[in-house]
C-alpha positions in Angstrom: 23.5 -169.1 162.1 20.0 -169.1 163.5 17.8 -166.0 163.0 17.7 -165.1 166.8 21.5 -165.5 167.1 22.0 -163.4 164.0 19.7 -160.7 165.3 21.5 -160.7 168.7 24.8 -160.4 166.8 23.4 -157.5 164.7 22.4 -155.6 167.8 25.7 -156.3 169.5 27.7 -155.3 166.4 25.7 -152.3 165.3 24.5 -150.8 168.5 24.0 -147.2 169.5 27.6 -146.3 168.9 27.5 -147.5 165.3 24.7 -145.1 164.3 23.3 -147.9 162.1 19.9 -146.9 160.8 18.2 -150.2 161.1 15.8 -151.4 163.8 15.5 -155.2 163.8 12.5 -154.9 166.2 10.6 -153.5 163.2 9.6 -155.6 160.3 11.7 -153.8 157.6 10.7 -156.3 155.0 7.2 -154.7 155.1 8.7 -151.5 153.7 8.5 -150.9 150.0 11.3 -152.2 147.9 12.7 -148.8 146.9 12.8 -147.5 150.5 14.5 -150.8 151.6 17.1 -150.5 148.9 17.9 -146.9 150.1 18.2 -148.2 153.7 20.6 -151.0 152.7 22.8 -148.6 150.7 23.0 -146.3 153.7 23.9 -149.1 156.0 26.5 -150.4 153.6 28.8 -147.5 154.4 28.5 -148.1 158.1 29.1 -151.8 157.7 32.3 -150.9 155.8 33.3 -148.6 158.6 32.7 -151.3 161.2 34.6 -153.9 159.1 37.6 -151.5 158.9 37.7 -151.1 162.7 37.7 -154.8 163.7 40.9 -156.0 165.2 41.9 -159.7 165.5 41.2 -159.6 169.2 37.7 -158.5 168.6 37.1 -161.3 166.2 38.4 -163.7 168.8 36.0 -162.3 171.4 33.1 -162.5 169.0 33.9 -166.2 168.3 34.0 -166.9 172.0 30.6 -165.2 172.4 28.9 -166.7 169.3 30.9 -169.9 168.7 33.9 -170.9 166.6 31.8 -171.0 163.5 31.5 -167.2 163.5 32.6 -165.7 160.2 32.1 -162.0 159.4 32.2 -162.8 155.7 29.4 -165.4 156.3 27.5 -162.6 158.1 27.9 -160.4 155.1 26.7 -163.1 152.8 23.6 -163.7 155.0 22.8 -160.0 155.0 23.1 -159.9 151.2 20.7 -162.8 150.9 18.2 -161.5 153.4 18.1 -158.0 152.1 18.6 -158.8 148.4 21.5 -156.4 148.0 25.3 -156.4 147.4 27.5 -155.2 150.2 30.6 -154.6 148.0 33.1 -154.0 150.8 36.9 -154.4 150.3 38.6 -156.7 152.7 41.8 -156.3 154.7 41.9 -152.5 154.5 45.1 -151.3 156.2 44.3 -148.7 158.8 46.6 -146.3 160.6 50.3 -146.8 160.2 49.7 -150.3 158.8 48.9 -148.6 155.5 52.5 -147.6 154.9 53.6 -150.8 153.3 50.8 -151.0 150.7 51.2 -147.4 149.7 54.9 -147.8 149.3 54.2 -150.6 146.9 51.6 -148.4 145.0 54.2 -145.6 144.8 56.8 -148.0 143.2 54.3 -149.2 140.6 53.1 -145.7 139.9 56.6 -144.5 139.1 57.0 -147.4 136.6 54.0 -146.0 134.6 54.3 -142.3 135.1 57.9 -141.5 134.4 59.8 -138.4 135.6 57.2 -137.4 138.3 58.6 -138.9 141.5 57.7 -135.9 143.6 54.2 -135.9 142.3 53.7 -139.7 142.7 54.9 -139.5 146.3 52.6 -136.6 147.1 49.7 -138.4 145.5 50.3 -141.5 147.5 50.4 -139.4 150.7 47.1 -137.8 149.7 45.4 -141.1 149.0 46.8 -142.7 152.2 45.9 -139.8 154.5 42.2 -141.0 155.1 43.5 -144.4 156.3 45.6 -142.7 158.9 43.2 -139.9 160.0 40.0 -141.9 159.8 37.2 -142.3 157.3 33.7 -141.0 157.7 31.5 -142.8 155.2 29.0 -140.0 154.9 31.6 -137.3 154.3 34.2 -136.7 151.6 37.3 -138.8 151.9 39.4 -135.8 150.9 40.1 -133.2 148.2 43.2 -133.0 146.1 44.5 -130.5 143.6 46.6 -131.7 140.7 48.2 -128.9 138.7 50.7 -128.8 135.9 51.2 -128.3 132.1 49.5 -130.3 129.4 51.3 -133.5 128.6 53.0 -133.7 132.0 51.1 -136.8 133.0 48.4 -135.4 135.3 45.6 -137.6 134.0 47.8 -140.6 133.6 48.8 -140.1 137.3 45.2 -140.2 138.5 43.9 -143.1 136.3 46.9 -145.2 137.2 46.3 -144.5 140.9 42.7 -145.6 140.6 43.8 -148.9 139.0 46.4 -149.5 141.7 43.9 -148.7 144.5 41.6 -151.4 143.1 44.4 -153.8 142.5 45.4 -153.6 146.2 41.9 -154.1 147.4 41.5 -150.5 148.7 38.8 -149.6 146.2 36.1 -151.8 144.8 36.2 -150.0 141.5 38.8 -148.2 139.4 36.2 -146.0 137.7 36.4 -142.2 137.9 33.4 -140.0 137.7 34.1 -136.7 135.8 32.5 -133.4 136.5 33.4 -130.9 133.7 32.7 -127.5 135.2 32.7 -125.8 131.8 29.2 -127.4 131.3 27.7 -125.2 133.9 28.0 -121.5 132.8 24.5 -120.2 133.6 22.5 -120.1 136.8 19.7 -121.7 134.9 21.7 -124.9 134.8 21.4 -125.5 138.5 19.3 -128.7 138.3 21.7 -130.0 135.6 24.7 -129.4 137.8 23.1 -130.9 140.9 22.0 -134.0 139.0 25.5 -134.6 137.7 26.9 -134.1 141.1 24.3 -136.4 142.7 25.1 -139.1 140.2 28.8 -138.8 140.8 28.4 -138.9 144.5 26.3 -142.0 144.3 28.2 -143.9 141.6 30.5 -146.9 142.2 33.5 -144.7 141.4 35.5 -143.6 144.5 37.1 -140.7 142.7 35.3 -137.6 141.3 37.5 -135.8 138.8 36.7 -132.1 138.5 37.9 -130.7 135.1 38.2 -127.1 134.2 37.3 -125.8 137.7 37.6 -122.2 136.7 35.1 -122.3 133.9 31.8 -122.7 135.8 29.4 -120.0 136.9 30.2 -118.6 140.4 27.1 -120.2 141.9 28.3 -123.7 141.1 31.8 -123.0 142.3 30.3 -122.0 145.6 28.3 -125.2 145.8 31.4 -127.3 145.2 33.3 -125.3 147.8 30.6 -125.9 150.4 30.7 -129.6 149.7 34.5 -129.6 150.2 34.4 -127.4 153.3 31.5 -129.1 155.1 31.7 -132.6 153.7 28.1 -132.2 152.5 26.0 -129.8 150.5 22.8 -128.4 151.8 20.3 -127.7 149.0 18.0 -124.7 149.0 15.2 -126.7 147.5 13.9 -130.3 148.0 14.5 -132.7 145.2 13.6 -136.3 144.2 15.5 -138.6 141.9 13.1 -140.3 139.6 13.5 -141.8 136.1 17.2 -141.0 136.1 16.6 -137.3 136.6 16.7 -135.0 139.5 13.5 -133.1 139.9 12.2 -130.4 142.2 9.8 -132.0 144.7 6.3 -130.8 145.0 4.7 -129.1 147.9 3.1 -132.3 149.2 4.6 -135.2 151.1 7.0 -137.3 149.1 9.3 -140.2 149.9 13.0 -140.2 149.3 13.4 -136.4 149.5 16.9 -135.1 148.7 17.7 -131.9 150.5 21.4 -132.6 151.2 24.2 -134.2 149.1 26.5 -136.2 151.3 30.2 -136.8 150.5 29.7 -140.6 150.5 33.4 -141.3 151.1 34.4 -139.9 147.7 37.8 -138.4 146.9 37.5 -135.2 144.9 40.4 -134.4 142.6 40.5 -131.0 140.9 42.6 -131.0 137.7 44.2 -127.6 137.0 46.1 -126.7 133.9 49.1 -124.5 134.8 49.1 -123.0 138.3 46.4 -123.5 140.9 46.6 -120.0 142.3 43.3 -119.0 140.6 41.5 -121.4 142.8 41.7 -119.0 145.7 39.8 -116.3 143.7 37.2 -118.8 142.4 36.5 -121.0 145.5 37.6 -118.8 148.4 40.0 -119.0 151.3 38.0 -121.5 153.4 38.1 -123.9 150.5 41.8 -123.6 150.1 42.4 -124.0 153.8 40.4 -127.2 153.8 42.7 -128.8 151.1 45.7 -130.5 152.6 47.2 -132.0 149.4 48.3 -129.9 146.4 50.2 -131.8 143.8 52.1 -130.3 140.9 53.6 -132.2 138.0 57.1 -131.1 137.0 58.6 -130.1 133.7 60.6 -133.1 132.7 64.4 -133.0 133.3 66.8 -134.5 130.7 67.0 -137.9 132.3 63.3 -138.3 132.7 62.6 -137.1 129.1 65.2 -139.6 127.9 63.3 -142.4 129.7 60.0 -141.3 128.4 61.2 -141.1 124.8 62.6 -144.6 125.2 59.1 -145.8 126.4 57.4 -144.0 123.4 59.8 -145.7 121.0 59.3 -149.1 122.7 55.5 -148.7 122.4 55.8 -147.7 118.7 58.1 -150.7 118.1 55.6 -153.0 119.8 52.6 -151.6 117.9 54.4 -152.1 114.6 55.3 -155.7 115.4 51.8 -156.6 116.6 49.8 -154.8 113.9 52.1 -154.8 110.9 54.4 -157.7 111.7 57.2 -155.2 111.2 60.5 -155.1 113.1 61.3 -151.5 113.8 64.9 -150.3 114.5 65.8 -146.8 115.6 69.1 -145.2 114.7 70.4 -142.9 117.4 69.7 -139.8 115.2 66.0 -140.5 115.3 65.8 -140.4 119.1 68.0 -137.3 119.1 65.5 -135.6 116.8 62.6 -136.4 119.1 64.5 -134.9 122.1 65.2 -131.8 120.1 61.6 -131.1 119.2 60.3 -131.7 122.7 58.4 -128.6 124.0 58.2 -128.3 127.8 55.0 -126.3 127.6 53.3 -129.1 125.6 54.9 -132.0 127.3 54.5 -135.4 125.7 51.8 -133.9 123.5 54.7 -132.3 121.5 55.9 -135.8 120.5 52.9 -138.0 120.3 51.4 -136.4 117.0 54.8 -136.9 115.3 55.0 -140.6 116.2 51.4 -141.1 115.1 52.3 -139.7 111.7 55.4 -141.9 111.5 53.2 -145.0 112.2 50.7 -143.9 109.6 53.5 -143.5 107.0 54.8 -147.0 107.9 51.3 -148.4 107.3 51.2 -146.8 103.9 54.7 -148.2 103.2 53.6 -151.7 104.1 50.5 -151.5 102.0 52.4 -150.2 99.0 55.2 -152.7 99.3 54.0 -155.9 100.8 56.6 -158.2 102.3 58.8 -155.7 104.1 59.8 -157.2 107.4 62.3 -154.7 108.9 62.6 -150.9 108.7 65.3 -148.7 110.3 64.3 -145.1 111.1 66.9 -142.3 111.2 66.9 -138.5 111.0 69.1 -136.4 108.7 67.2 -133.2 108.0 64.2 -135.4 107.5 62.9 -138.7 108.9 64.3 -141.6 106.7 63.0 -145.2 106.5 65.6 -147.7 105.3 64.5 -151.2 104.2 65.8 -153.9 101.9 68.6 -151.7 100.6 66.3 -148.8 99.9 65.9 -145.5 101.7 62.9 -143.2 101.5 62.0 -139.9 103.1 58.9 -139.9 105.3 57.2 -136.6 104.4 55.1 -136.1 107.5 54.0 -132.6 106.5 52.8 -133.5 103.1 49.1 -133.7 104.0 49.0 -130.2 105.6 51.2 -128.8 102.8 48.8 -130.2 100.2 45.8 -128.9 102.1 47.4 -125.4 102.3 48.1 -125.4 98.6 44.5 -126.5 97.8 43.1 -123.8 100.0 45.3 -121.2 98.3 44.1 -122.4 94.9 40.4 -122.2 96.0 40.9 -118.8 97.4 42.4 -117.5 94.2 39.5 -118.9 92.2 37.0 -117.0 94.3 35.9 -113.9 92.4 36.5 -110.5 94.1 36.8 -110.2 98.0 40.3 -108.7 97.8 40.0 -107.3 101.3 39.1 -110.7 102.7 41.8 -112.5 100.8 44.4 -110.1 101.9 43.4 -110.5 105.5 43.5 -114.3 105.3 47.0 -114.2 103.7 48.2 -111.9 106.5 46.8 -114.2 109.1 48.5 -117.2 107.6 51.8 -115.4 107.4 51.5 -114.5 111.1 50.8 -118.2 112.0 53.8 -119.3 110.0 56.1 -116.8 111.8 54.6 -117.8 115.2 55.4 -121.4 114.4 59.0 -120.4 113.6 59.3 -118.3 116.8 57.9 -121.2 118.9 60.6 -123.6 117.6 63.3 -121.1 118.5 61.9 -120.7 122.0 60.8 -117.1 121.5 57.5 -115.6 122.8 54.6 -115.9 120.5 52.0 -113.1 120.4 48.5 -114.4 120.3 46.0 -112.7 118.1 42.3 -112.9 118.3 41.0 -115.4 115.7 37.3 -114.7 116.2 35.7 -112.7 113.4 32.7 -110.8 112.3 31.6 -110.9 108.7 29.3 -108.1 107.6 27.5 -107.8 104.3 24.5 -108.8 102.3 23.5 -112.5 101.8 25.3 -114.3 99.0 28.5 -112.4 99.2 30.7 -115.4 100.0 30.7 -115.3 103.8 30.0 -119.0 104.4 32.4 -120.1 101.6 35.2 -118.1 103.3 34.3 -119.4 106.7 34.8 -123.0 105.4 38.2 -122.1 104.0 39.2 -120.5 107.3 38.3 -123.7 109.2 40.4 -125.8 106.9 43.3 -123.3 106.9 43.4 -123.2 110.7 43.4 -127.0 110.8 46.3 -127.2 108.3 48.2 -124.7 110.4 47.7 -126.8 113.5 45.5 -124.2 115.3 42.4 -126.3 115.1 42.1 -130.1 115.8 39.3 -130.9 113.4 38.8 -128.0 111.0 35.1 -128.5 110.5 32.4 -125.8 110.2 29.2 -125.8 112.3 26.6 -123.3 110.8 23.8 -122.2 113.1 21.2 -119.5 113.6 19.2 -118.2 116.5 16.8 -121.1 116.4 19.8 -123.5 117.2 20.9 -121.4 120.2 17.9 -119.9 121.9 15.4 -122.3 123.6 11.7 -121.8 124.2 11.7 -122.4 128.0 13.6 -121.1 131.0 16.7 -122.9 131.9 17.2 -124.5 128.5 19.1 -121.8 126.5 22.6 -122.1 128.2 22.7 -126.0 127.9 21.6 -125.6 124.2 24.4 -123.1 123.5 26.9 -125.4 125.2 25.8 -128.4 123.1 26.4 -126.3 119.9 29.8 -125.1 121.2 30.8 -128.7 122.0 29.8 -129.8 118.5 32.0 -127.1 117.0 35.1 -127.6 119.2 38.2 -128.1 117.1 36.6 -126.1 114.3 34.6 -123.0 113.4 31.2 -122.0 114.8 29.5 -119.9 112.1 26.5 -118.0 113.4 24.5 -116.6 110.5 22.2 -113.6 111.0 23.9 -113.3 114.5 22.1 -110.0 115.1 18.9 -111.9 115.6 20.3 -113.2 118.9 19.6 -109.8 120.4 16.0 -108.5 120.2 16.2 -105.8 122.8 16.8 -105.7 126.5 13.6 -107.6 127.2 14.9 -110.6 125.3 16.3 -112.5 128.3 16.7 -115.8 126.4 18.8 -114.1 123.7 20.9 -112.2 126.2 21.5 -115.5 128.1 22.7 -117.1 124.8 25.1 -114.2 124.2 26.5 -114.4 127.7 27.0 -118.1 127.5 28.6 -117.8 124.1 31.1 -115.2 125.3 32.1 -117.3 128.3 32.5 -120.4 126.1 34.7 -118.5 123.7 37.0 -117.6 126.5 37.1 -121.1 127.9 37.8 -122.7 124.6 39.9 -120.0 123.0 42.6 -122.5 122.0 40.4 -124.8 120.0 37.4 -122.8 118.8 36.9 -119.9 116.3 33.6 -118.1 116.3 32.4 -116.2 113.2 29.4 -113.9 113.5 27.7 -113.0 110.2 25.0 -110.6 109.2 24.0 -107.2 107.7 26.4 -104.4 108.5 23.8 -102.1 110.3 22.2 -104.8 112.3 25.6 -106.3 113.4 26.6 -102.9 114.8 23.6 -102.8 117.1 24.2 -106.4 118.0 27.7 -105.7 119.2 26.3 -103.2 121.7 24.3 -105.9 123.4 27.2 -107.3 125.4 30.3 -105.3 126.4 32.5 -108.4 126.1 31.5 -109.0 122.5 33.4 -106.2 120.8 36.7 -106.9 122.6 36.6 -110.6 121.5 35.9 -109.8 117.8 38.9 -107.6 116.8 38.5 -108.8 113.2 35.6 -107.2 111.5 35.6 -108.0 107.8 33.2 -106.4 105.3 32.0 -108.4 102.3 31.0 -105.9 99.7 28.4 -106.5 97.0 29.9 -107.9 93.8 30.3 -105.5 90.8 28.7 -106.3 87.5 31.9 -107.6 86.0 32.5 -109.8 89.1 29.0 -111.2 88.8 29.7 -112.1 85.2 32.9 -113.9 86.3 30.9 -115.8 88.9 28.4 -116.8 86.3 31.1 -118.2 84.1 32.6 -120.0 87.1 29.3 -121.6 88.1 28.6 -122.7 84.6 32.1 -124.2 84.3 31.5 -126.1 87.5 28.5 -127.7 85.9 30.3 -128.5 82.7 28.7 -125.7 80.7 30.2 -122.7 78.9 28.7 -119.4 77.8 28.3 -118.3 74.2 30.3 -115.2 73.3 27.1 -113.1 72.6 25.9 -113.8 76.2 28.6 -111.8 78.0 27.5 -108.3 76.9 23.8 -108.6 77.7 24.6 -110.3 81.0 27.0 -107.5 82.0 24.3 -105.0 81.2 21.7 -107.0 83.1 23.8 -107.1 86.3 24.5 -103.4 86.1 20.8 -102.6 85.9 19.9 -105.0 88.7 22.6 -103.5 90.9 21.2 -100.0 90.4 18.2 -101.1 92.5 20.6 -101.2 95.5 18.7 -103.7 97.6 20.0 -106.6 99.7 20.1 -109.1 96.8 21.3 -106.8 94.0 24.9 -107.8 94.1 25.2 -111.3 95.4 26.3 -114.7 94.1 22.9 -116.2 94.5 21.5 -114.0 91.7 24.1 -115.5 89.4 23.5 -119.0 90.5 19.8 -118.8 90.1 20.3 -117.3 86.6 22.6 -120.1 85.5 20.3 -122.9 86.9 17.3 -121.4 85.1 19.3 -121.2 81.8 20.3 -124.9 82.1 16.6 -125.8 82.3 15.8 -123.7 79.3 18.8 -125.1 77.4 17.6 -128.7 77.9 14.3 -128.0 76.0 16.2 -126.2 73.2 18.7 -129.1 72.8 16.0 -131.7 72.6 14.2 -129.6 69.9 17.3 -129.0 67.8 19.6 -131.9 66.6 22.5 -129.6 66.0 22.5 -127.8 69.3 25.6 -128.1 71.4 24.8 -129.8 74.7 27.4 -127.9 76.7 26.7 -124.4 75.4 24.4 -121.8 77.1 23.1 -119.3 74.6 21.5 -115.9 75.0 18.0 -117.3 74.4 18.5 -119.6 77.4 18.8 -116.7 79.8 15.6 -115.0 80.9 16.8 -111.4 81.3 13.3 -109.9 81.0 13.1 -106.2 80.1 16.4 -105.4 81.8 18.5 -105.6 78.7 
């Protein structure tokens, strides 16, 4: 196609009505490469809109005007070559009522993957089809959808499968999904961070933006998202530029590529809500809710659907065993019946998946221990049984947690003193066991606050107990990981404005599934003029609420200072119902700790050491300072004695290498 003819065609196709921002009378190639790239991306959406509106009759007329060799695809290829860009536009998009057939096909395939959610799959197909009937405006949002329901009910599977099917049918050019986790934006100081993430999502190849935890963001960001949904675009209160993969505030001078509005860019926003969506009205407002035409709720599975899902889970397990272990797996009817009996509607499929994972892990251990097994039959008779080659063994799926609980109990018993702390932990474990039994019987479970405050001097065992708590909660199933993240003010409070809240959230994320232990927590609050510290506290309180099911926060510090700290934020005291005091060790307890430390290093104390050590500890404690009754005193004393003993052993051939004598301890004038 000659250049003149192509230019005439361009003017004919993209005239005034098309609102195409390109003037062929100007030499656009003289513009800088970056500006040209932005121009082509902007026009890409309008080309797509034009392509969607072409009817066969229009194509016929165009061919009559420009010759039988006219080819719209050829035109697109020429444009891509001339402007060095990729116009990734889907072909044969079914507009209007013609879209019914393709979405009926999508619905059938969706139901094959997401079982037991026919009402939700139908509603989702209607939601995704709606723009093809009502019309698409490339610079606005394609639509906004709310998907609500319980965990394990298939909400995310529903959306990811939909994205794949939309691409498969040529309706989307990508099955990617951009995710905007609103729990990341809990302080006004994170405005640029939120806008950058939103800008990237709106300009990515993904057609779907998934909004997770929509209730967890600061109100200012909820309002911004609401404005985007209501108006189809978001007007910014400042001018920005996007450079070096970061959104930055533009200077006062003239600048190219200014960003003062975020357009919807034909994206579909999907808000994922756990449980009911009623709280969205309070968070995002009435105008926002009125704008949303599609609210989808996943159902609690009925018996028939649950039966189908369990069959699919067993089929997947069987396939995995065959492909990974070369093992033929057979299921007795009692095994499936057991799975159906332990299904919890509130947890959905999540109540079954962990068990099947443990079963698979046990089968792996079985294959490794007894090579050559080709067939195993699983059944349930009070326990899960595996039958093979005439043998039958019990799969003890709880053995790891049971062993861990026993190990924790033994470690707890070995810790010297701390009777109050030990009693509390045992009461807490008893409560968790009873709660587990009540849950199995379908009774209501009373949740208790698991966050704690440890008060006392340094070296009284606070960190040790915190580690045991994290492991205990993991063994009880209340934490997913059971690790301990220990931080201080330096890890939570930044030096510059706008950095503290993101820093706190990074620390919180690293601790999810475990325990966040903040030592010397009182240092977070240095008076009402400490705006950074107050911001850290406010962000922490919000994060504790948002992640209450998978995070335990323990604050530690001196008793007096911790009391002042709790007054810094009214929400702190209510969230820390468990205040546990760690008293200083007595002289006899310090002696026991000394023996324990020495034993841990393969040493023992001579008999004549105990009396002088007991007297020494009593005199040191009389000073009544912050270090007079802690374990570090005993540890330092033992380590110093080991160094002294080494010289004595080398000087004396008859000295016992594992014995610490009185002369090895430097007790000074205290004895």
